[in-house]
Structures are given as structure tokens and as C-alpha cells.
BAPAZA-426222 format. One line per 10 residues: their letters; for each residue x, y, z of N, C-alpha, C, O. Coordinates in Angstrom, 1 decimal, m for minus. Layout:
a = X/Y/Z/X/Y/Z/X/Y/Z/X/Y/Z  ...
//
This chain:
qvqlvesggg = m167.8/11.8/m294.6/m168.7/12.6/m294.0/m167.6/14.5/m293.3/m168.1/15.4/m292.7  m166.9/14.5/m293.5/m166.0/15.5/m292.8/m166.1/16.4/m293.9/m165.7/16.0/m295.0  m166.8/17.8/m293.6/m167.1/18.4/m294.2/m166.5/19.7/m293.1/m166.8/19.9/m292.0  m165.3/20.8/m294.0/m165.1/21.6/m294.2/m165.3/23.2/m294.9/m164.7/23.6/m295.9  m166.3/23.9/m294.2/m167.0/25.7/m294.6/m166.4/26.6/m294.4/m166.0/26.5/m293.3  m166.1/27.8/m295.0/m164.9/28.9/m294.6/m166.4/29.6/m295.2/m167.2/29.3/m296.1  m166.5/30.9/m294.1/m167.4/31.9/m294.6/m166.9/33.2/m294.0/m165.9/33.3/m293.3  m167.5/34.0/m294.3/m166.0/36.0/m293.9/m165.2/36.8/m294.8/m165.1/38.0/m295.0  m164.6/35.6/m295.5/m163.9/36.6/m296.0/m164.9/37.5/m296.8/m166.1/37.5/m297.0  m163.2/38.8/m297.4/m164.5/39.9/m297.9/m163.4/41.2/m298.1/m162.2/41.0/m297.8
lvqpggslrl = m163.7/42.1/m298.5/m163.0/43.2/m298.8/m162.6/44.2/m298.1/m163.1/45.2/m298.5  m161.5/44.3/m297.0/m161.8/45.7/m296.1/m160.8/46.4/m297.1/m160.6/46.3/m298.3  m160.0/47.2/m295.8/m159.4/48.6/m296.1/m158.1/47.8/m295.0/m158.3/47.0/m294.1  m156.9/48.3/m295.4/m155.7/48.3/m295.1/m155.7/48.8/m293.0/m156.1/49.9/m292.5  m155.4/48.1/m292.6/m155.9/47.9/m291.1/m157.2/48.0/m290.9/m157.7/48.7/m290.0  m157.8/47.4/m291.6/m159.4/46.7/m291.6/m159.5/46.0/m289.9/m158.9/46.4/m288.8  m160.1/45.0/m290.0/m160.6/44.4/m289.2/m161.5/42.1/m289.6/m162.7/41.9/m289.3  m161.0/41.4/m290.0/m162.4/40.4/m291.0/m161.7/39.3/m289.7/m160.7/38.9/m289.0  m163.6/39.0/m290.1/m163.2/37.7/m288.7/m164.2/37.0/m289.8/m165.2/37.4/m290.5  m163.1/35.2/m289.5/m163.2/33.9/m290.8/m163.5/33.4/m290.3/m163.1/33.3/m289.1
scvvsgftld = m164.6/32.7/m290.8/m164.9/31.6/m289.3/m165.5/30.2/m290.0/m166.6/30.4/m290.5  m165.0/28.4/m290.3/m164.7/28.1/m290.2/m165.8/26.4/m290.0/m165.2/25.4/m289.4  m167.0/26.2/m290.4/m168.3/25.5/m289.7/m167.5/24.0/m289.9/m167.0/23.7/m291.0  m167.5/23.2/m289.0/m167.1/21.8/m289.1/m168.6/20.7/m288.9/m169.6/20.8/m288.2  m168.2/19.9/m289.7/m168.8/18.3/m290.2/m168.2/17.7/m290.9/m167.5/17.7/m291.9  m169.1/16.3/m289.6/m168.1/15.7/m289.7/m167.4/14.9/m288.2/m167.3/13.7/m287.9  m167.2/16.0/m287.6/m166.4/15.0/m286.4/m167.0/16.4/m285.2/m167.8/17.3/m285.3  m166.1/16.1/m284.2/m166.0/17.7/m282.6/m165.1/17.6/m282.5/m164.2/16.7/m282.2  m165.2/19.1/m283.0/m163.8/19.7/m281.6/m163.6/19.9/m280.7/m163.3/21.0/m280.1  m163.7/18.6/m280.2/m162.9/17.5/m278.5/m163.2/17.1/m278.8/m163.9/17.0/m279.8
ypdyyaigwf = m162.5/16.3/m277.2/m162.0/15.2/m277.4/m163.3/14.3/m277.5/m164.5/14.5/m277.4  m162.4/13.0/m277.7/m161.8/12.2/m277.5/m161.3/12.4/m279.6/m160.1/12.2/m279.8  m161.7/12.7/m280.4/m161.2/13.1/m281.5/m159.7/13.8/m281.3/m159.2/14.7/m280.6  m159.2/12.8/m282.4/m157.6/13.7/m282.5/m157.8/14.2/m283.9/m158.4/13.7/m284.9  m157.2/15.6/m283.5/m157.8/16.6/m284.8/m156.9/17.8/m284.6/m156.6/18.1/m283.4  m156.2/18.6/m285.8/m155.7/20.2/m285.3/m156.4/21.0/m286.5/m156.4/20.6/m287.7  m157.0/22.0/m286.1/m157.0/23.0/m287.2/m156.4/23.9/m287.5/m155.8/24.8/m286.8  m156.5/23.8/m288.6/m155.0/24.9/m289.1/m155.9/25.7/m290.7/m156.9/25.3/m291.4  m154.6/27.5/m290.9/m155.4/28.1/m290.8/m154.1/28.2/m292.3/m152.9/28.0/m292.1  m154.8/28.4/m294.3/m154.1/29.0/m294.6/m154.4/29.5/m295.2/m155.6/29.5/m295.5
rqapgkereg = m153.5/30.2/m295.6/m153.3/31.0/m296.9/m153.0/31.1/m298.0/m151.8/31.3/m297.9  m153.3/31.2/m299.6/m152.4/31.4/m300.4/m153.1/32.6/m300.6/m154.0/33.3/m300.2  m151.7/32.3/m302.1/m152.0/34.4/m302.4/m151.5/34.4/m304.1/m150.3/34.3/m304.3  m152.0/34.4/m304.9/m151.3/33.6/m306.1/m150.7/34.1/m306.1/m150.6/35.2/m305.6  m149.5/32.7/m307.5/m148.1/32.3/m307.4/m147.1/32.1/m306.1/m145.9/32.0/m306.1  m147.7/32.1/m305.3/m146.7/31.9/m303.8/m147.5/30.0/m303.3/m148.7/29.6/m303.4  m146.6/29.5/m302.8/m147.2/28.5/m301.5/m148.3/28.8/m301.0/m148.6/30.0/m301.0  m149.1/28.0/m300.6/m149.8/27.6/m299.4/m148.7/27.4/m298.2/m147.6/26.9/m298.0  m149.9/28.3/m297.3/m149.2/29.1/m295.8/m149.5/28.5/m294.8/m150.7/28.1/m295.0  m149.1/28.2/m293.9/m150.0/27.9/m292.4/m150.3/29.6/m291.4/m149.4/29.9/m290.7
vscigptdgt = m151.4/30.3/m291.5/m150.9/31.0/m290.4/m151.1/30.6/m289.4/m150.3/30.6/m288.5  m152.5/30.1/m289.3/m152.5/29.5/m287.4/m153.0/27.5/m287.5/m153.4/26.6/m288.2  m152.5/27.9/m286.0/m154.0/26.7/m286.3/m153.8/26.1/m284.3/m152.8/26.1/m283.6  m155.2/25.7/m283.8/m154.7/25.5/m283.0/m155.5/23.4/m282.7/m156.4/22.7/m283.2  m154.4/23.1/m281.7/m154.9/21.3/m281.4/m155.4/21.1/m280.9/m156.0/21.9/m280.2  m155.6/19.4/m281.2/m156.9/18.5/m280.9/m157.5/18.7/m279.3/m158.8/18.6/m279.5  m157.3/18.9/m278.2/m157.3/18.7/m276.9/m157.1/19.8/m276.2/m158.1/20.3/m275.7  m156.1/20.3/m276.2/m155.5/21.0/m274.6/m155.7/22.6/m275.1/m155.7/23.4/m274.2  m155.8/23.1/m276.7/m156.4/24.5/m276.9/m155.2/24.7/m277.5/m155.1/25.7/m278.2  m154.4/23.9/m277.4/m152.0/24.7/m277.9/m152.3/25.5/m279.5/m152.6/24.7/m280.5
twykdsvkgr = m152.3/26.4/m279.6/m152.3/26.8/m281.0/m151.4/27.9/m281.4/m151.6/29.0/m280.8  m150.8/28.0/m282.1/m149.6/28.3/m282.0/m149.7/29.9/m284.4/m150.2/29.8/m285.5  m148.9/30.9/m283.9/m149.3/31.5/m285.7/m148.8/32.0/m286.6/m149.4/32.3/m287.6  m147.9/32.0/m286.4/m147.3/33.0/m287.6/m146.4/33.7/m287.6/m146.9/34.4/m288.5  m145.3/34.3/m287.4/m144.7/35.6/m286.5/m145.1/36.5/m287.2/m144.2/37.4/m287.1  m145.8/36.9/m288.0/m146.1/37.5/m288.4/m147.0/38.4/m288.4/m147.0/39.6/m288.8  m148.4/37.5/m287.7/m149.3/38.1/m287.9/m150.2/37.5/m286.1/m151.3/37.2/m285.8  m148.6/37.5/m285.4/m149.2/37.1/m283.8/m149.1/39.2/m283.7/m148.5/40.3/m284.0  m150.1/38.7/m283.0/m151.0/40.3/m282.2/m151.6/39.9/m283.2/m150.9/38.9/m283.5  m152.3/40.0/m283.9/m153.0/40.4/m285.1/m154.8/39.1/m285.2/m156.0/38.9/m285.3
falsidnakn = m153.2/38.6/m285.2/m155.1/37.2/m284.9/m155.3/36.1/m283.8/m154.8/35.6/m282.8  m156.5/36.3/m284.5/m157.0/35.0/m282.6/m156.9/33.9/m283.0/m155.8/33.9/m283.5  m157.3/32.8/m283.1/m157.9/31.0/m283.6/m158.2/30.7/m282.3/m157.5/30.3/m281.4  m160.6/31.2/m282.3/m160.7/29.8/m281.2/m161.9/28.9/m281.9/m162.4/28.9/m283.1  m162.0/28.5/m281.2/m163.5/27.7/m280.3/m164.9/27.4/m280.2/m165.3/27.1/m279.1  m165.7/27.5/m281.0/m166.9/27.6/m280.1/m167.6/26.0/m280.6/m168.0/25.8/m281.7  m167.4/25.0/m279.4/m168.2/24.4/m279.1/m169.2/24.2/m279.7/m169.2/23.2/m280.5  m170.2/24.8/m279.5/m171.7/24.7/m279.2/m171.9/24.9/m280.7/m173.0/24.6/m281.2  m171.0/25.3/m281.5/m171.7/25.8/m282.9/m170.9/24.7/m283.8/m171.1/24.6/m285.0  m169.7/23.8/m283.0/m168.7/23.3/m284.0/m167.9/23.9/m285.2/m167.7/23.5/m286.3
tvtlqmhhlk = m167.5/25.4/m284.7/m167.0/26.5/m285.7/m165.4/26.8/m284.4/m165.2/26.9/m283.1  m164.6/26.8/m285.9/m163.6/27.8/m285.6/m163.7/28.4/m286.1/m164.5/28.6/m287.0  m162.5/29.3/m285.5/m162.5/31.3/m285.5/m161.7/31.5/m286.2/m161.3/30.6/m287.0  m161.4/32.3/m286.2/m160.2/33.3/m287.4/m160.8/34.7/m287.2/m161.7/35.1/m288.0  m160.2/35.9/m285.7/m160.3/36.4/m285.7/m159.1/38.1/m286.2/m158.7/38.8/m285.3  m158.7/38.5/m287.3/m157.9/38.5/m287.7/m158.0/41.2/m287.9/m158.6/42.0/m288.5  m157.5/41.1/m287.4/m157.1/43.3/m286.5/m156.5/43.1/m287.7/m156.3/42.1/m288.5  m156.2/44.5/m287.7/m154.6/45.2/m287.8/m154.4/44.9/m289.4/m153.3/45.3/m289.8  m155.5/44.2/m290.4/m154.3/43.7/m292.3/m153.8/44.2/m292.6/m154.0/45.4/m292.4  m152.7/43.6/m293.4/m151.9/43.9/m293.6/m151.8/44.0/m295.6/m152.6/43.4/m296.3
pedpavyyca = m150.9/44.7/m296.1/m151.1/44.4/m297.3/m150.5/42.8/m297.6/m151.2/42.1/m298.2  m149.2/42.1/m297.2/m149.4/41.4/m297.6/m150.1/40.2/m296.5/m149.4/39.3/m296.0  m151.2/40.2/m296.2/m152.1/39.2/m295.4/m153.2/38.7/m297.1/m153.1/37.6/m297.6  m154.3/39.8/m297.9/m154.7/39.4/m299.4/m153.7/37.7/m299.6/m152.6/37.2/m299.6  m155.8/36.8/m300.0/m155.0/36.0/m300.2/m156.7/34.9/m299.9/m157.6/35.1/m299.1  m156.5/33.8/m300.7/m156.9/32.8/m300.2/m157.2/32.0/m299.0/m156.5/31.0/m299.2  m157.8/31.8/m298.0/m157.7/31.4/m297.2/m158.9/30.4/m296.4/m159.9/31.0/m295.9  m158.7/29.2/m296.4/m158.4/27.7/m296.4/m158.8/27.3/m295.0/m157.7/27.5/m294.5  m159.4/27.0/m294.1/m159.0/25.7/m293.2/m159.7/24.9/m293.0/m160.9/24.8/m293.2  m158.3/23.5/m292.2/m157.8/22.6/m292.7/m158.0/21.4/m291.2/m157.7/21.8/m290.0
adrdsstavf = m158.6/20.0/m291.4/m158.3/19.6/m290.3/m157.3/18.3/m290.7/m157.1/17.8/m291.8  m157.0/17.9/m289.8/m155.7/17.0/m289.8/m156.2/15.5/m288.9/m155.5/15.6/m287.9  m156.7/14.5/m288.7/m157.4/13.2/m288.7/m156.1/12.5/m287.7/m156.2/11.8/m286.7  m155.1/12.9/m288.4/m154.1/11.6/m288.1/m153.6/11.9/m287.0/m152.8/12.9/m287.1  m153.8/11.3/m285.6/m153.4/11.4/m285.0/m151.7/11.6/m284.0/m151.3/12.2/m283.1  m151.4/10.9/m284.9/m149.5/10.6/m285.4/m148.8/12.2/m286.4/m147.8/12.6/m286.8  m149.8/12.4/m286.3/m148.9/14.1/m287.0/m150.3/15.5/m286.4/m149.8/16.5/m286.8  m150.8/15.6/m286.1/m151.9/16.5/m285.3/m151.4/17.0/m284.3/m151.9/18.0/m283.8  m150.4/16.6/m283.8/m150.1/16.8/m282.9/m148.8/18.3/m283.1/m148.5/19.0/m282.2  m148.6/18.2/m283.9/m147.1/19.1/m284.3/m147.4/20.3/m285.3/m146.6/21.2/m285.5
gprwgprayd = m148.8/20.3/m286.0/m149.2/21.9/m286.0/m149.4/22.8/m284.7/m148.5/23.7/m284.6  m150.1/22.8/m283.7/m150.4/23.8/m283.4/m148.7/23.7/m282.1/m148.3/24.7/m281.4  m148.0/22.6/m282.2/m147.0/23.7/m281.3/m145.2/24.5/m282.0/m144.4/25.3/m281.4  m145.4/23.9/m283.5/m144.2/24.3/m284.3/m144.8/24.4/m286.1/m144.0/24.2/m287.0  m146.2/24.7/m286.2/m147.2/26.1/m286.9/m147.5/24.7/m288.0/m146.6/23.9/m287.9  m148.5/24.3/m289.1/m149.0/23.5/m290.2/m148.4/23.5/m291.0/m147.9/24.4/m291.7  m148.6/21.7/m291.1/m148.0/21.2/m292.7/m148.7/21.1/m293.6/m149.8/20.9/m293.3  m148.5/21.1/m294.2/m149.8/21.2/m295.9/m150.6/19.4/m295.7/m151.7/18.9/m295.8  m149.2/19.1/m295.5/m149.3/18.2/m296.4/m150.4/17.0/m295.1/m151.2/16.1/m295.1  m149.9/17.3/m294.5/m150.7/16.7/m293.2/m152.6/16.6/m292.6/m153.2/15.7/m292.0
yedwgpgtqv = m153.2/17.6/m293.0/m154.3/17.9/m293.8/m155.0/16.8/m294.9/m154.5/16.6/m296.0  m156.0/16.2/m294.3/m156.7/15.7/m295.1/m157.4/15.9/m295.9/m157.5/15.4/m297.0  m158.5/17.2/m294.9/m159.6/17.4/m294.8/m159.7/19.8/m295.1/m159.3/20.6/m294.3  m160.3/20.0/m296.2/m160.1/20.8/m296.9/m161.1/21.7/m297.2/m162.1/21.3/m297.8  m161.0/23.2/m296.5/m162.7/23.8/m297.4/m162.5/24.4/m298.5/m161.4/24.7/m298.9  m163.5/24.6/m299.2/m163.1/25.4/m300.2/m162.6/27.0/m300.2/m162.1/27.4/m301.3  m162.6/27.6/m299.4/m161.0/28.4/m299.3/m162.7/30.0/m299.5/m163.8/30.0/m300.2  m162.1/31.0/m298.4/m163.2/32.3/m298.6/m161.6/33.7/m299.4/m160.4/33.7/m299.0  m161.9/34.2/m300.0/m160.8/34.7/m300.3/m161.1/36.1/m299.7/m162.3/36.4/m299.6  m159.9/36.8/m299.3/m159.3/38.0/m298.2/m158.3/39.1/m299.0/m157.1/39.0/m299.1
tvss = m159.7/40.5/m299.5/m158.9/41.4/m300.0/m158.5/43.1/m299.0/m159.2/44.1/m298.7  m157.1/42.9/m298.9/m157.1/43.9/m298.6/m156.5/45.7/m299.5/m155.4/46.1/m300.0  m157.5/46.2/m299.4/m157.0/47.4/m300.9/m157.8/48.4/m300.0/m158.6/48.1/m299.1  m157.6/49.7/m300.4/m157.8/51.0/m300.5/m158.9/51.8/m301.2/m158.9/53.0/m301.2
//
């Protein structure tokens, strides 16, 4: 029943902004569920990497160093949606962006503190393409 669907990708000029959303079905983004929601990206020929993560209960967040101050992650509980607001996009940012859920309580605490590990995440969205070009 768990399903994640990303949206909001597209073409943007360098320095521009995009707002990515991940609509979650099958579980609630709230206590007492144990979960972490991670945002990952993968560029052609490169490994998938974590860019942001939010914790299961206390809202702890983590950002990759290169996106700190530019990306902001938030949860809209009313819509059961995770949003990644991206500003000042740079040429290094183009990729397919994925949201994913770690539903394992033993590992969900890791990503929000030290960065999400792809192998901890069981449920994935299909991805949304972000292109940065002038």
C-alpha cells in the first residue's frame, strides 16, 4: 500500500528555483509511525546520493553540504506530503530526484542525523527530472 509520487521537476535556469513534492500514501507522516523520508538524486553515470532527509518524530533534518542554505525540506501533515524547496540551483544539481521512505525503526534514525543511505530505504517514488540549463 505504500506509495510515493514525486512531482515538480522541470527545466530551470541556473540560479532559479524549483519546488519538489512527494505525496505519500500508505502511512502517515507522523508519530507513532517510524519512518524517515529521504531525498536522493542520481545524475547519468553517477551513483545515487542523498541530498536531504527528515526524521520520523522530532523533525530532525539533514542536508548534503553542497545544498545547505539552498534547499529546504518540510512536511505538510494535512496533505501527507514532503516538500523539497530548491533555490539557487547550480549546474551540479541536474538529476533525477527521488523521494524514499525508510520504514525500519532500527535504521530510520540514521539518515536525519548523518545522511540517508539508499540501501536503508524500502519504498521509492518513480523520480522527477530536474534540469538546470540556460
